N, C-alpha and C positions, 0 to 999 in steps of 0.2 A: 140510627145508623152510626156505624163506627167510623169517623172521617180521619182516624189517625194515619191508617195506610196510603190515604189519597194525597194528604197534605203534608206527610213528613219528608224531611230532606234526609236520607239514609246516609250515615257515614262512607266516605270514598266515592260518593255519587258525583257524575259530572252534571251539577245542578246547575239550571240557569232560571231566573224570574221569568223569563220569557216562555218556559215550560207551564207557568201557572196562568191562567186566566183571571184576571182581576174581577170581571163580572159574573163569574160563575155564579148560579144560583141553585146547582143540586138538582135534587128532583122536585124541589117547591116553585110553584109558578109566581109567587109572590109572597109579602109578609103575612097577609092573612092566612094562607095556606101552611104556614109555618110556626104561627103564633102559639098554637096549642103544644107544640114540642117545645119550643122555647120556654114556655111558662113551666113545663114540666122539668125541665132541666134546672130552671132556677129553684125550684121546689126540692128536688133531688140535692141540687149543691148546698143548700142551706142546711139539709139535715147533716151531710158529711163534713160541711165545715164544723157544725156543732160537735161530732163526734172527733174530729182532729183536734178541736180545743179541749174537748172533756180529757181524752186521751193523754195529751200534754208531753207527749214523747217525740213527736216527729213534727216536720213543718212543710210547708211547700212555698216556693219562690216562683212567681210568674213574671217572666220578662216580656215587655212589650215593646217591640220596634217598630218604627215605620216613618215615612217621611211627614212633613207639616199636612194636618188635616186628614191623616189616615184613620184615625177614629180611637186613638189610643184613651182619651178620654171617655169618650164614648163606652167602649168595652167595660171600664171600670164602672161607669154609671149604670149600665144596664145588665151585665153579666152577673155582677157582684150584687145585685140590687136586694137579694133576700137576704144576704148573710148577715151575721151579726157584727157591728164596727169593733166591738170589744177584742175580737180575733183576727181582724184584716188590718193592715196597714198598707199606705201608698206612700212611696218615695218617688218624686220627680228630678231626674237629673238635669240640670241646667250648666250654664256656663260654671266651671268649677270656682270655688272661693280661693283666697290665700292660702289659707290653711290646708286645704285639700291639693293644693298645687304643690304645696311643702312636703307631701308626702308621695308614696308610689302612687301609681294610677288607680290601683284596686283598693286602696285604703277607705275611700269613701263609700265603697260599694259593700265591703266586709262590714262597715261601720254599721250599716242597714240590714243585713240577713235577718231572716225570723228566726225568733227564738221558738221553742217547744210549744206547739198547740197553734202556730200562728201561721196565717197566710201573708206572704210580703209580696206587694207588686211592685215593680221597678216601671215607671213611665219613662221610658229612655231608661239607659243604664250604662254598666261599666263598657259597653259596646261602642259608645260615643268615643271612646280612646282609641278605636281603631278605624272610625268612620270621619268624624268632624276633622280630627287633625290630620288625617291623610287627604281628604278632599281639599282643606284649606292648607295644606303644607305648614302646619303649627310645628310639626315634629318631622324629621326625616324618616326615610322608608326603614333605614337601619333599626329605628326604635320602634315604631307600630308594627312591623312585621315580627319583632320578636314577641309581642303581647298576646298573639294568637295562643301560645303554648302557655303562657302565664293564665290566660282565661280558662283553658282546658283543665289546667291544674286546679285553679280557683273554684270551680264548679265541682270537679271530682272530690275535692276536700268537703264541700258541703253536702253532697251526697252521701260520703261516707260519714258523716255527722248526725246524718237522719233528715236531711232537707231534701226533698225532690225539686228538681229544677225542671222548669217545662218553659220553651220559648217560642213567642210567637211574633212572625214578621207580618205587619198588616198590608198588604199589598193592594194598591189602586193605581190607575192610571194617571197620566200628567193632566188628561182633560177634567177627571173627576174630581182632582186637588183643585183645579181653577174655578169649578163650579161651586165647590164647597167654600173657597175663598167669597166669591160674590155672594152667596148665602149670609156669610156673616157680615159683610159690607151691607146686606139689606135689613137685618135682623138687629133692632136695637139692644136686645139684650145680648148678642154677641159682637157687638162691636169692637169691644174691650179687647177681643182675642187678635185681631188683626194687627200686623206689623208691616211695616215696608220691607223689610229683611225677609218677609215671607216669600214675596215675589220676587226679590233679587236672589233669593237662593235657589229659585227654579233653574236657573241657567246650569247649575250644578247638578241638574238630574241625571245624566249619564255616568257623573263621577261618582255620584251617591250609589247608583245601583251598582256599579262596578265593584265600588267597596264592600256594600253589603253582602252581594254573591260571594266574594271572596272570604268574608268573615264568617259567613254561613257555612261554607264547603271547609273551613279550617275548624269550627268548634261544634258542629253538629256532632253528637255522640250518643251512644246507647243510653248513658245514663243521663243525659241532658240534652235531648233533641230539639231541633229547631222544627217549627211547621210554618208552612207558608198560608195564609188567610186571606183568601179572596174578598176585599174589603170593599169594592164599589157599592154593593148593597149592604147597607149597615146591618140588616136583620139577618141576612145569611152570615156575616161575620159573626154575630152573637151567637148564631146558632151553631156554627164550627165549634167557636172556642167554647162555650158553655158545655158543648157534646166531648170534647177532650178533657176538660176539666174534671165533668163526672167519671169518666172513665179512668181516669189516672188516680183519683181518690178512691174510687172503688177497689182498683187494683191494691191499694195500699192494705184493704181490710181492716179498717179502723176498729177499734173497739171501745165501747163505754166501758170506764174502769169500774172494778167492784166497790161497793161502799167502803169507806175506811171506818166505820163504826158499826157496832151491834144495832141492826135496825129492830130486832126484837125488843131489845132493852131500853132504846129510844122511845118507841111505841109505849111501853108499859110506864116508863118514867114520866112523860110529858102528853100523852094522848088517852089516859085512861079517862073515863066521863066524869070521876071526881075532880082529877087535877084540872081537866079544861074548865070544869064549873068555876074553880079556884082562881084559874088565870082570868077568864072572863069577870069574875067579880071584881078581882084587882085592877084590871083595865077599866071597869065602870066607875069605881071609886076614884081614879084618877081623872076621868073625864069630868066628874063633878064637882 
């Protein structure tokens, strides 16, 4: 199924997150029913990522945004599970360093954009500079409101340079977030992820939603669209994102490059029966 039309935010639309059901499951009843399709997406995604890396001319930037416990780490772990780490990188945008604060707000993002042949995943992103700074009044409206245009220009620049940009907002209910916090409290392997600030930030939920809605409306474009991903059900989140990524990479019509050497000459020079015997004899001598 092509989920793009269903979950895309079209430019100029009067979009609201309330228009999307965080608990959406599509046509599948449960994870078991969707498992084969998710596995197929993972296999196709791995092959397409190989082509992207081999072609070495274009790249893909995946932006993941969402409130705490919405599943950004889970997407990276599960959706990208079959890809080659040699061609996939992840950057996590936390509180800016002193060096980053000494530059314009897009400096740290541009520093991590993907090179040719690469997929880069932003776990949170440059959008923090129109979200956190707004909700907590770190900078005034006169500053953050101008950043939407800079972001649009930045993403347009990337696309013109050969980087496809695709942005996902992981949409969960407040009750689901609280359930996931409790699961972390009860799981010794995930206790380390809990911070008291996670709970304190919950009182800003309406402000974050308002900020995110405006950011999405202002920055969803034909060349760098936003998708709202229902994420209460982790398996459905993975199904939708993997499907959209496969569709995007297939649209790029990636091509394995032609050999840079004369294959016939290489075979004659190194793979004739006599030469292979000589190579094996040399290796045998070295082993003894």
